[in-house]
BALUMZA-812990 format. One record per atom (N, C-alpha, C, O): residue in three letters; x negated, y, z negated. Coordinates in steps of 0.02 Angstrom, whole numbers, padded with zeros to 5 digits, always signed. Layout:
N
AlaXYZ ...
***
This chain:
241
Met+01859+00078+00990 Met+01925+00095+01015 Met+01937+00170+01010 Met+01971+00199+01053 His+01910+00201+00957 His+01919+00273+00950 His+01889+00310+01009 His+01918+00359+01034 Tyr+01831+00287+01032 Tyr+01799+00321+01088 Tyr+01840+00312+01152 Tyr+01843+00357+01194 Ile+01870+00253+01160 Ile+01912+00241+01219 Ile+01969+00292+01221 Ile+01984+00321+01274 Asp+02001+00304+01164 Asp+02055+00353+01161 Asp+02029+00423+01176 Asp+02062+00462+01211 Glu+01971+00439+01148 Glu+01942+00506+01160 Glu+01922+00515+01233 Glu+01931+00569+01262 Tyr+01896+00462+01263 Tyr+01874+00466+01332 Tyr+01933+00484+01378 Tyr+01925+00521+01427 Glu+01992+00457+01363 Glu+02050+00470+01404 Glu+02071+00544+01400 Glu+02104+00569+01446 Gln+02053+00577+01345 Gln+02072+00647+01337 Gln+02025+00695+01372 Gln+02038+00755+01378 Glu+01969+00669+01397 Glu+01922+00712+01432 Glu+01951+00735+01499 Glu+01993+00700+01529 Gly+01930+00793+01521 Gly+01957+00821+01582 Gly+01946+00776+01643 Gly+01991+00769+01685 Val+01888+00746+01647 Val+01872+00702+01703 Val+01849+00635+01675 Val+01802+00632+01635 Tyr+01882+00582+01696 Tyr+01862+00516+01673 Tyr+01875+00465+01728 Tyr+01914+00477+01774 Asp+01841+00409+01723 Asp+01847+00355+01772 Asp+01903+00308+01750 Asp+01896+00273+01700 Gly+01958+00308+01786 Gly+02016+00267+01767 Gly+02001+00193+01766 Gly+02025+00157+01722 Met+01962+00169+01814 Met+01944+00098+01817 Met+01902+00079+01756 Met+01913+00027+01725 Leu+01853+00122+01740 Leu+01811+00109+01682 Leu+01852+00107+01618 Leu+01841+00065+01574 Leu+01900+00152+01613 Leu+01943+00154+01554 Leu+01984+00090+01548 Leu+01990+00062+01493 Glu+02013+00067+01603 Glu+02054+00007+01602 Glu+02012-00055+01584 Glu+02033-00097+01545 Leu+01953-00059+01613 Leu+01909-00116+01598 Leu+01886-00114+01524 Leu+01879-00167+01493 Ser+01876-00055+01498 Ser+01856-00049+01428 Ser+01911-00074+01382 Ser+01898-00108+01333 Arg+01973-00056+01398 Arg+02029-00079+01358 Arg+02037-00155+01361 Arg+02049-00188+01311 Leu+02029-00182+01421 Leu+02034-00255+01429 Leu+01979-00290+01389 Leu+01992-00340+01355 Asn+01919-00264+01394 Asn+01863-00295+01357 Asn+01874-00290+01282 Asn+01861-00338+01245 Phe+01898-00233+01259 Phe+01912-00224+01188 Phe+01963-00276+01164 Phe+01954-00306+01111 Asn+02016-00286+01202 Asn+02068-00333+01182 Asn+02043-00405+01183 Asn+02061-00445+01140 Leu+02001-00421+01232 Leu+01973-00489+01236 Leu+01928-00503+01176 Leu+01931-00557+01146 Val+01887-00455+01158 Val+01842-00464+01101 Val+01882-00467+01036 Val+01866-00505+00991 Arg+01935-00427+01032 Arg+01978-00429+00972 Arg+02011-00498+00964 Arg+02016-00523+00908 Ile+02033-00527+01019 Ile+02062-00594+01016 Ile+02010-00645+00991 Ile+02026-00688+00951 Leu+01949-00638+01015 Leu+01895-00682+00992 Leu+01882-00673+00917 Leu+01874-00722+00881 His+01881-00611+00895 His+01870-00597+00823 His+01925-00629+00781 His+01912-00657+00728 Leu+01987-00623+00803 Leu+02043-00651+00766 Leu+02038-00728+00763 Leu+02054-00758+00712 Lys+02017-00758+00818 Lys+02009-00831+00819 Lys+01954-00852+00770 Lys+01961-00901+00734 Glu+01899-00815+00771 Glu+01844-00831+00725 Glu+01866-00824+00653 Glu+01851-00867+00611 Leu+01903-00771+00638 Leu+01927-00761+00570 Leu+01974-00817+00549 Leu+01971-00840+00492 Lys+02016-00839+00594 Lys+02061-00895+00579 Lys+02021-00958+00564 Lys+02034-00992+00514 Asp+01973-00974+00607 Asp+01932-01034+00598 Asp+01893-01031+00533 Asp+01888-01080+00496 Leu+01864-00973+00519 Leu+01825-00964+00457 Leu+01870-00969+00395 Leu+01850-00997+00344 Ser+01929-00941+00400 Ser+01976-00943+00343 Ser+01996-01015+00327 Ser+02001-01033+00268 Leu+02007-01055+00378 Leu+02024-01126+00368 Leu+01965-01163+00337 Leu+01973-01203+00291 Trp+01905-01150+00364 Trp+01845-01181+00336 Trp+01835-01161+00263 Trp+01821-01204+00221 Trp+01843-01098+00249 Trp+01833-01072+00181 Trp+01886-01099+00133 Trp+01869-01117+00076 Arg+01948-01102+00155 Arg+02001-01127+00111 Arg+01987-01199+00090 Arg+01996-01217+00032 Asp+01965-01240+00137 Asp+01949-01309+00121 Asp+01890-01312+00073 Asp+01891-01350+00025 Leu+01838-01271+00086 Leu+01779-01270+00043 Leu+01796-01245-00027 Leu+01777-01276-00076 Tyr+01832-01190-00030 Tyr+01848-01158-00094 Tyr+01891-01203-00138 Tyr+01880-01209-00198 Glu+01941-01236-00107 Glu+01985-01279-00145 Glu+01951-01344-00165 Glu+01967-01373-00217 Thr+01903-01367-00125 Thr+01867-01428-00142 Thr+01820-01417-00200 Thr+01813-01459-00244 Met+01787-01359-00201 Met+01738-01345-00254 Met+01771-01331-00321 Met+01742-01346-00374 Lys+01831-01302-00320 Lys+01867-01287-00382 Lys+01824-01245-00430 Lys+01811-01265-00486 Leu+01805-01187-00406 Leu+01766-01139-00447 Leu+01808-01076-00454 Leu+01798-01028-00417 Pro+01855-01074-00501 Pro+01902-01018-00507 Pro+01869-00951-00522 Pro+01899-00899-00509 Tyr+01808-00952-00548 Tyr+01774-00890-00564 Tyr+01743-00857-00502 Tyr+01725-00798-00503 Ala+01737-00895-00448 Ala+01703-00870-00387 Ala+01750-00828-00346 Ala+01810-00841-00342 Arg+01722-00777-00315 Arg+01762-00731-00274 Arg+01788-00766-00211 Arg+01751-00800-00176 Asp+01852-00755-00197 Asp+01884-00781-00137 Asp+01881-00724-00086 Asp+01925-00682-00084 Arg+01828-00724-00044 Arg+01813-00662-00007 Arg+01794-00672+00066 Arg+01755-00632+00093 Met+01819-00723+00099 Met+01798-00735+00168 Met+01820-00679+00215 Met+01782-00661+00261 Val+01879-00651+00205 Val+01901-00597+00249 Val+01854-00537+00242 Val+01834-00507+00291 Glu+01836-00521+00180 Glu+01788-00467+00168 Glu+01721-00482+00202 Glu+01692-00438+00234 Ile+01698-00543+00195 Ile+01634-00563+00225 Ile+01637-00557+00301 Ile+01589-00534+00333 Tyr+01693-00577+00331 Tyr+01697-00573+00404 Tyr+01699-00501+00428 Tyr+01669-00486+00479 Phe+01733-00457+00392 Phe+01732-00386+00411 Phe+01661-00360+00410 Phe+01640-00323+00455 Trp+01623-00379+00360 Trp+01553-00360+00354 Trp+01514-00387+00414 Trp+01471-00354+00441 Thr+01530-00449+00433 Thr+01494-00484+00486 Thr+01506-00452+00554 Thr+01459-00437+00591 Tyr+01569-00443+00572 Tyr+01581-00419+00640 Tyr+01568-00344+00646 Tyr+01560-00318+00701 Gly+01565-00309+00589 Gly+01543-00240+00592 Gly+01470-00234+00611 Gly+01448-00184+00638 Met+01433-00286+00596 Met+01361-00288+00612 Met+01347-00321+00679 Met+01303-00299+00716 Leu+01386-00373+00696 Leu+01376-00410+00758 Leu+01444-00416+00793 Leu+01477-00468+00789 His+01464-00365+00828 His+01531-00366+00857 His+01534-00392+00928 His+01587-00410+00952 Glu+01477-00395+00962 Glu+01477-00414+01032 Glu+01500-00486+01042 Glu+01488-00530+01000 Glu+01532-00498+01099 Glu+01559-00564+01115 Glu+01505-00617+01115 Glu+01517-00674+01094 Asp+01445-00601+01139 Asp+01392-00650+01146 Asp+01367-00677+01079 Asp+01334-00728+01077 Tyr+01383-00642+01024 Tyr+01356-00662+00959 Tyr+01406-00700+00917 Tyr+01404-00698+00856 Ser+01451-00736+00950 Ser+01503-00773+00913 Ser+01472-00825+00866 Ser+01490-00828+00808 Arg+01425-00864+00892 Arg+01394-00915+00849 Arg+01357-00883+00792 Arg+01358-00908+00735 Ala+01323-00829+00805 Ala+01286-00794+00752 Ala+01333-00770+00698 Ala+01317-00774+00639 Arg+01391-00744+00718 Arg+01440-00721+00668 Arg+01465-00779+00625 Arg+01470-00773+00564 Ile+01481-00834+00657 Ile+01508-00892+00621 Ile+01457-00918+00570 Ile+01474-00929+00512 Leu+01395-00927+00592 Leu+01344-00953+00547 Leu+01329-00903+00491 Leu+01321-00923+00433 Phe+01327-00839+00508 Phe+01313-00788+00458 Phe+01368-00787+00405 Phe+01353-00787+00345 Ala+01430-00787+00426 Ala+01486-00784+00379 Ala+01487-00845+00333 Ala+01502-00840+00274 Lys+01472-00903+00361 Lys+01473-00964+00320 Lys+01417-00964+00268 Lys+01429-00981+00210 Val+01357-00945+00289 Val+01302-00943+00240 Val+01315-00889+00188 Val+01301-00899+00129 Phe+01341-00832+00210 Phe+01358-00778+00163 Phe+01408-00804+00111 Phe+01402-00791+00052 Gly+01458-00841+00134 Gly+01507-00870+00088 Gly+01476-00918+00039 Gly+01492-00917-00021 Met+01430-00960+00064 Met+01397-01008+00020 Met+01355-00974-00033 Met+01358-00992-00092 Val+01316-00924-00013 Val+01273-00891-00062 Val+01313-00848-00110 Val+01291-00836-00166 Ser+01372-00826-00089 Ser+01416-00789-00134 Ser+01439-00835-00191 Ser+01443-00813-00249 Leu+01454-00897-00176 Leu+01474-00945-00227 Leu+01416-00959-00275 Leu+01426-00964-00336 Leu+01356-00963-00247 Leu+01297-00975-00288 Leu+01285-00915-00334 Leu+01271-00923-00394 Asp+01289-00856-00307 Asp+01279-00794-00345 Asp+01329-00789-00402 Asp+01310-00774-00459 Asp+01393-00802-00388 Asp+01444-00797-00440 Asp+01432-00847-00496 Asp+01446-00834-00554 Thr+01408-00906-00477 Thr+01394-00957-00528 Thr+01340-00935-00576 Thr+01347-00941-00636 Phe+01285-00910-00548 Phe+01230-00885-00590 Phe+01252-00824-00630 Phe+01233-00816-00688 Asp+01291-00781-00599 Asp+01303-00715-00626 Asp+01358-00712-00679 Asp+01351-00676-00728 Val+01411-00751-00670 Val+01468-00741-00715 Val+01493-00803-00751 Val+01537-00798-00793 His+01464-00862-00737 His+01494-00921-00768 His+01444-00969-00801 His+01453-00986-00859 Ala+01393-00989-00766 Ala+01349-01041-00791 Ala+01311-01019-00854 Ala+01293-00960-00860 Thr+01300-01066-00899 Thr+01257-01052-00956 Thr+01185-01048-00932 Thr+01170-01067-00875 Leu+01141-01023-00974 Leu+01071-01018-00953 Leu+01042-01086-00938 Leu+01004-01094-00890 Glu+01059-01136-00977 Glu+01034-01204-00964 Glu+01060-01229-00897 Glu+01023-01260-00859 Glu+01123-01215-00883 Glu+01152-01236-00819 Glu+01119-01199-00761 Glu+01110-01227-00707 Cys+01102-01136-00772 Cys+01067-01097-00720 Cys+01000-01129-00704 Cys+00981-01135-00645 His+00964-01149-00755 His+00899-01181-00744 His+00909-01247-00705 His+00870-01261-00659 Lys+00958-01285-00723 Lys+00971-01348-00689 Lys+00992-01337-00616 Lys+00970-01373-00571 Leu+01034-01287-00605 Leu+01056-01273-00537 Leu+00998-01252-00493 Leu+00992-01274-00436 Asn+00956-01209-00519 Asn+00898-01187-00480 Asn+00850-01246-00467 Asn+00823-01252-00413 Glu+00842-01288-00518 Glu+00799-01346-00509 Glu+00824-01391-00453 Glu+00786-01414-00411 Ala+00889-01402-00452 Ala+00919-01443-00399 Ala+00911-01410-00331 Ala+00897-01444-00281 Met+00921-01344-00328 Met+00915-01309-00265 Met+00844-01313-00237 Met+00834-01321-00177 Gln+00795-01309-00281 Gln+00725-01313-00258 Gln+00709-01383-00232 Gln+00669-01390-00185 Arg+00740-01434-00260 Arg+00727-01502-00237 Arg+00764-01518-00173 Arg+00740-01558-00132 Trp+00822-01488-00163 Trp+00862-01495-00102 Trp+00870-01569-00082 Trp+00851-01590-00028 Asp+00900-01607-00127 Asp+00909-01679-00117 Asp+00973-01699-00151 Asp+00982-01686-00211 Glu+01019-01730-00114 Glu+01084-01749-00143 Glu+01076-01794-00204 Glu+01120-01795-00247 Asn+01022-01831-00208 Asn+01011-01876-00265 Asn+01001-01837-00330 Asn+01007-01865-00384 Glu+00987-01772-00324 Glu+00975-01730-00383 Glu+01040-01703-00412 Glu+01039-01668-00462 Val+01097-01720-00382 Val+01160-01693-00406 Val+01174-01715-00478 Val+01211-01682-00514 Ser+01145-01771-00498 Ser+01158-01797-00565 Ser+01131-01753-00621 Ser+01154-01759-00678 Ile+01084-01708-00606 Ile+01058-01665-00659 Ile+01104-01606-00673 Ile+01094-01568-00721 Leu+01155-01597-00631 Leu+01200-01540-00638 Leu+01262-01559-00678 Leu+01282-01617-00680 Pro+01292-01509-00711 Pro+01357-01523-00743 Pro+01408-01541-00689 Pro+01402-01521-00631 Glu+01458-01578-00708 Glu+01505-01606-00659 Glu+01538-01552-00616 Glu+01550-01563-00557 Tyr+01554-01494-00646 Tyr+01591-01443-00608 Tyr+01549-01413-00552 Tyr+01577-01379-00508 Leu+01483-01425-00552 Leu+01440-01398-00499 Leu+01422-01451-00447 Leu+01385-01436-00399 His+01446-01511-00455 His+01428-01564-00408 His+01449-01547-00336 His+01409-01553-00290 Met+01511-01526-00328 Met+01535-01512-00260 Met+01501-01450-00230 Met+01489-01448-00170 Leu+01485-01401-00271 Leu+01448-01343-00246 Leu+01382-01365-00216 Leu+01364-01343-00161 Tyr+01347-01409-00251 Tyr+01282-01432-00227 Tyr+01288-01476-00165 Tyr+01252-01467-00116 Ile+01333-01524-00168 Ile+01342-01571-00112 Ile+01365-01534-00049 Ile+01340-01546+00005 Lys+01413-01489-00058 Lys+01439-01451-00001 Lys+01387-01403+00028 Lys+01385-01392+00088 Thr+01345-01376-00015 Thr+01292-01332+00010 Thr+01245-01370+00055 Thr+01230-01348+00111 Leu+01221-01426+00031 Leu+01174-01466+00071 Leu+01208-01492+00135 Leu+01178-01493+00188 Gly+01271-01514+00128 Gly+01307-01540+00186 Gly+01318-01487+00240 Gly+01310-01500+00299 Asn+01337-01427+00218 Asn+01349-01373+00267 Asn+01285-01351+00300 Asn+01285-01336+00360 Phe+01231-01348+00263 Phe+01168-01329+00294 Phe+01146-01381+00346 Phe+01115-01363+00396 Lys+01162-01444+00333 Lys+01147-01495+00384 Lys+01189-01483+00447 Lys+01164-01491+00502 Glu+01251-01463+00438 Glu+01294-01447+00495 Glu+01268-01385+00532 Glu+01270-01383+00594 Phe+01243-01336+00495 Phe+01215-01277+00528 Phe+01156-01296+00571 Phe+01148-01272+00627 Glu+01114-01339+00545 Glu+01055-01362+00582 Glu+01076-01400+00645 Glu+01046-01392+00698 Asp+01127-01443+00638 Asp+01151-01482+00695 Asp+01179-01438+00750 Asp+01179-01457+00809 Ala+01203-01378+00732 Ala+01232-01332+00781 Ala+01179-01296+00822 Ala+01195-01265+00873 Leu+01116-01301+00801 Leu+01062-01267+00836 Leu+01032-01311+00891 Leu+01033-01372+00886 Glu+01006-01279+00943 Glu+00973-01316+00995 Glu+00909-01348+00967 Glu+00881-01323+00918 Pro+00885-01402+00998 Pro+00825-01436+00972 Pro+00765-01389+00962 Pro+00728-01396+00914 Asn+00756-01342+01008 Asn+00698-01297+01002 Asn+00710-01240+00953 Asn+00666-01198+00943 His+00770-01238+00922 His+00784-01186+00873 His+00792-01214+00802 His+00803-01177+00755 Lys+00786-01280+00795 Lys+00797-01310+00729 Lys+00746-01289+00677 Lys+00758-01294+00617 Tyr+00688-01266+00700 Tyr+00637-01243+00653 Tyr+00663-01184+00610 Tyr+00638-01171+00556 Arg+00714-01150+00636 Arg+00741-01092+00600 Arg+00769-01111+00532 Arg+00767-01070+00486 Met+00794-01172+00526 Met+00823-01192+00462 Met+00771-01196+00407 Met+00787-01189+00348 Thr+00708-01206+00425 Thr+00655-01207+00375 Thr+00651-01139+00340 Thr+00643-01135+00279 Tyr+00657-01086+00379 Tyr+00655-01018+00351 Tyr+00718-01003+00311 Tyr+00715-00971+00258 Ile+00775-01026+00336 Ile+00838-01013+00301 Ile+00839-01048+00234 Ile+00858-01018+00183 Lys+00819-01111+00233 Lys+00819-01148+00170 Lys+00769-01117+00120 Lys+00784-01111+00061 Lys+00712-01098+00145 Lys+00662-01066+00101 Lys+00690-01003+00070 Lys+00682-00991+00010 Ala+00723-00962+00111 Ala+00752-00899+00086 Ala+00809-00912+00037 Ala+00818-00876-00012 Tyr+00849-00964+00051 Tyr+00905-00982+00007 Tyr+00879-01004-00061 Tyr+00905-00985-00114 Lys+00827-01045-00060 Lys+00796-01067-00123 Lys+00767-01008-00162 Lys+00771-01005-00223 Leu+00737-00961-00125 Leu+00708-00903-00157 Leu+00763-00860-00189 Leu+00753-00833-00244 Ser+00820-00855-00156 Ser+00876-00819-00185 Ser+00897-00851-00251 Ser+00911-00817-00300 Ser+00899-00917-00252 Ser+00916-00953-00313 Ser+00867-00937-00369 Ser+00888-00928-00427 Glu+00803-00934-00353 Glu+00753-00919-00404 Glu+00764-00849-00433 Glu+00758-00839-00494 Tyr+00780-00802-00390 Tyr+00791-00733-00414 Tyr+00856-00726-00453 Tyr+00861-00687-00500 Tyr+00908-00764-00433 Tyr+00969-00765-00473 Tyr+00954-00791-00543 Tyr+00981-00765-00592 Leu+00911-00841-00547 Leu+00892-00869-00612 Leu+00855-00816-00653 Leu+00866-00809-00713 Arg+00810-00780-00621 Arg+00773-00728-00657 Arg+00820-00675-00686 Arg+00810-00652-00742 Glu+00871-00657-00648 Glu+00920-00610-00674 Glu+00957-00639-00734 Glu+00969-00605-00784 Ala+00974-00703-00729 Ala+01011-00735-00783 Ala+00969-00738-00847 Ala+00995-00728-00902 Val+00905-00751-00839 Val+00860-00753-00897 Val+00855-00685-00930 Val+00859-00679-00991 Leu+00846-00633-00890 Leu+00843-00565-00918 Leu+00907-00546-00954 Leu+00906-00516-01007 Ser+00963-00565-00924 Ser+01028-00549-00953 Ser+01037-00586-01020 Ser+01063-00557-01068 Ser+01016-00649-01022 Ser+01025-00687-01084 Ser+00983-00659-01141 Ser+01001-00664-01200 Lys+00926-00629-01123 Lys+00882-00599-01174 Lys+00901-00527-01190 Lys+00872-00495-01234 Lys+00953-00502-01154 Lys+00974-00432-01161 Lys+00914-00385-01151 Lys+00907-00334-01185 Tyr+00873-00405-01104 Tyr+00813-00365-01089 Tyr+00830-00312-01038 Tyr+00861-00326-00986 Arg+00810-00250-01052 Arg+00822-00196-01006 Arg+00758-00183-00966 Arg+00710-00155-00992 Pro+00756-00205-00903 Pro+00694-00198-00864 Pro+00681-00126-00845 Pro+00725-00084-00844 Ser+00618-00113-00829 Ser+00601-00047-00802 Ser+00631-00041-00733 Ser+00653-00090-00703 Phe+00632+00020-00707 Phe+00660+00030-00640 Phe+00622-00012-00589 Phe+00652-00041-00544 Lys+00556-00015-00596 Lys+00516-00053-00548 Lys+00532-00127-00552 Lys+00538-00161-00501 Glu+00539-00153-00613 Glu+00557-00224-00622 Glu+00626-00238-00593 Glu+00636-00288-00559 His+00672-00193-00607 His+00741-00202-00582 His+00741-00202-00505 His+00775-00242-00474 Glu+00703-00156-00477 Glu+00702-00150-00404 Glu+00673-00214-00372 Glu+00698-00238-00322 Glu+00619-00240-00402 Glu+00587-00299-00374 Glu+00636-00358-00371 Glu+00640-00394-00321 Ile+00672-00368-00426 Ile+00718-00425-00429 Ile+00781-00412-00387 Ile+00803-00454-00349 Ser+00810-00352-00396 Ser+00874-00339-00364 Ser+00869-00331-00288 Ser+00918-00341-00253 Asn+00810-00313-00263 Asn+00801-00312-00190 Asn+00813-00381-00161 Asn+00842-00388-00107 Met+00792-00432-00198 Met+00801-00501-00173 Met+00871-00526-00187 Met+00900-00561-00146 Thr+00899-00510-00246 Thr+00966-00534-00261 Thr+01020-00496-00224 Thr+01078-00516-00225 Ser+01002-00442-00190 Ser+01050-00408-00146 Ser+01072-00455-00090 Ser+01125-00446-00060 Gly+01029-00504-00075 Gly+01045-00552-00023 Gly+01021-00532+00046 Gly+01020-00573+00092 Leu+01002-00469+00054 Leu+00985-00445+00121 Leu+00924-00479+00152 Leu+00926-00495+00211 Pro+00870-00490+00115 Pro+00813-00525+00146 Pro+00832-00593+00174 Pro+00812-00611+00229 Met+00871-00631+00135 Met+00893-00696+00159 Met+00942-00690+00216 Met+00936-00727+00266 Leu+00990-00645+00211 Leu+01041-00638+00262 Leu+01014-00609+00328 Leu+01042-00620+00381 Thr+00959-00572+00324 Thr+00927-00549+00385 Thr+00902-00608+00427 Thr+00909-00609+00488 Leu+00872-00656+00393 Leu+00851-00717+00427 Leu+00911-00756+00454 Leu+00909-00783+00510 Val+00964-00758+00415 Val+01025-00793+00437 Val+01054-00761+00499 Val+01080-00795+00543 Thr+01051-00695+00502 Thr+01075-00659+00562 Thr+01040-00685+00624 Thr+01072-00694+00676 Leu+00975-00695+00619 Leu+00936-00717+00677 Leu+00948-00790+00695 Leu+00935-00811+00751 Met+00972-00829+00646 Met+00980-00901+00657 Met+01024-00917+00717 Met+01009-00964+00755 Gly+01077-00879+00727 Gly+01123-00893+00781 Gly+01107-00858+00847 Gly+01145-00865+00895 Tyr+01052-00821+00849 Tyr+01033-00787+00910 Tyr+01004-00836+00961 Tyr+00990-00894+00945 Gly+00997-00812+01021 Gly+00966-00853+01073 Gly+00890-00850+01069 Gly+00862-00842+01014 Asp+00857-00857+01126 Asp+00784-00860+01127 Asp+00750-00795+01109 Asp+00690-00793+01097 Val+00789-00740+01107 Val+00759-00675+01090 Val+00731-00676+01019 Val+00684-00640+01003 Ala+00760-00719+00975 Ala+00735-00725+00907 Ala+00682-00780+00906 Ala+00697-00838+00895 Thr+00620-00760+00917 Thr+00565-00808+00920 Thr+00541-00826+00850 Thr+00561-00796+00801 Gln+00498-00876+00847 Gln+00470-00895+00782 Gln+00428-00839+00753 Gln+00424-00831+00692 Glu+00397-00800+00796 Glu+00359-00742+00773 Glu+00404-00693+00736 Glu+00384-00663+00686 Val+00465-00684+00761 Val+00513-00639+00728 Val+00531-00667+00659 Val+00535-00630+00610 Phe+00543-00732+00656 Phe+00560-00763+00592 Phe+00503-00756+00542 Phe+00514-00743+00483 Glu+00441-00764+00566 Glu+00383-00756+00522 Glu+00381-00685+00494 Glu+00365-00674+00436 Trp+00395-00637+00537 Trp+00392-00566+00517 Trp+00445-00551+00464 Trp+00431-00520+00413 Val+00507-00572+00477 Val+00561-00559+00429 Val+00550-00597+00364 Val+00567-00572+00310 Asp+00522-00657+00369 Asp+00510-00698+00310 Asp+00463-00663+00261 Asp+00466-00677+00201 Arg+00420-00620+00285 Arg+00373-00584+00242 Arg+00406-00524+00207 Arg+00374-00488+00170 Val+00470-00513+00220 Val+00508-00456+00193 Val+00470-00391+00206 Val+00445-00360+00160 Pro+00467-00371+00269 Pro+00432-00310+00287 Pro+00468-00248+00260 Pro+00523-00253+00233 Gly+00436-00191+00268 Gly+00464-00129+00241 Gly+00534-00114+00263 Gly+00575-00089+00224 Met+00550-00128+00326 Met+00617-00113+00352 Met+00670-00154+00315 Met+00722-00128+00297 Val+00655-00218+00305 Val+00703-00262+00269 Val+00708-00241+00196 Val+00762-00240+00167 Arg+00651-00224+00166 Arg+00651-00203+00096 Arg+00691-00138+00087 Arg+00728-00130+00039 Ala+00683-00092+00135 Ala+00721-00029+00131 Ala+00796-00042+00135 Ala+00835-00011+00099 Gly+00815-00087+00180 Gly+00886-00104+00185 Gly+00912-00135+00121 Gly+00969-00123+00100 Ser+00870-00176+00089 Ser+00889-00207+00025 Ser+00898-00155-00029 Ser+00944-00159-00070 Gln+00854-00105-00029 Gln+00860-00052-00079 Gln+00925-00013-00071 Gln+00959+00001-00119 Val+00940+00005-00009 Val+01002+00042+00004 Val+01063+00000-00018 Val+01108+00026-00051 Thr+01062-00063+00001 Thr+01118-00108-00017 Thr+01126-00113-00093 Thr+01181-00107-00119 Arg+01070-00123-00127 Arg+01073-00131-00200 Arg+01093-00067-00235 Arg+01135-00068-00280 Phe+01063-00011-00215 Phe+01078+00052-00250 Phe+01151+00073-00240 Phe+01183+00097-00286 Leu+01177+00063-00179 Leu+01247+00080-00167 Leu+01293+00036-00209 Leu+01343+00058-00237 Asn+01275-00029-00213 Asn+01314-00075-00253 Asn+01312-00056-00327 Asn+01363-00057-00362 Asp+01252-00039-00351 Asp+01245-00020-00422 Asp+01284+00044-00437 Asp+01317+00048-00490 Met+01282+00092-00392 Met+01318+00155-00405 Met+01394+00144-00404 Met+01430+00175-00444 Ser+01417+00101-00360 Ser+01490+00090-00355 Ser+01517+00052-00416 Ser+01576+00058-00433 Ser+01473+00013-00449 Ser+01496-00026-00506 Ser+01476+00004-00573 Ser+01488-00026-00625 Tyr+01444+00063-00571 Tyr+01420+00094-00632 Tyr+01478+00119-00675 Tyr+01467+00146-00729 
***
């Protein structure tokens, strides 16, 4: 929108182009507001059902992050799926990071690796809904994909489980009051930044341009993804220091 205003101040500009740009901006803004409303309703139901008062209530923040990255109208489904998975993993992160005991962390990770509703019994009662809702929502995410895109959920689930493993590793180090070397910290925190997993999630809602070859490449956490994780983690660490 800032550029639209600046364009009008130029000595020579195309009036039709300017008007169409404003109309397009307003149409996309309406779409963004509708998405935020739908996501807020989904999140409120999820958040109140899980009853995890220690977890951050942050869907608006997550959506700002999402549409700043994927603002185009064509990526509506990608934004919705990304924001929902981001919200789910945020709840998982907060559980490992600020509330669960070490024993509960081990049990939660064990259940996540098994990915079976029958395993809910190994968890403390307050985590039952977190686990059930996670599996249920991921099933809905898969159902939203076209038949030839359902393979993508294999990569998403694998990355989600891997995030759980790294959250557990952080919890173990914290419980031991172990101060890792910079290299050790970087290895773990690159993964717990969430970016490797969320990069795959970004692709989940794309069309055919996101081929299985692309998923294979991102799944290996190439240098570009790792660099993004480092920037994300270091900025976060500096802001909270």
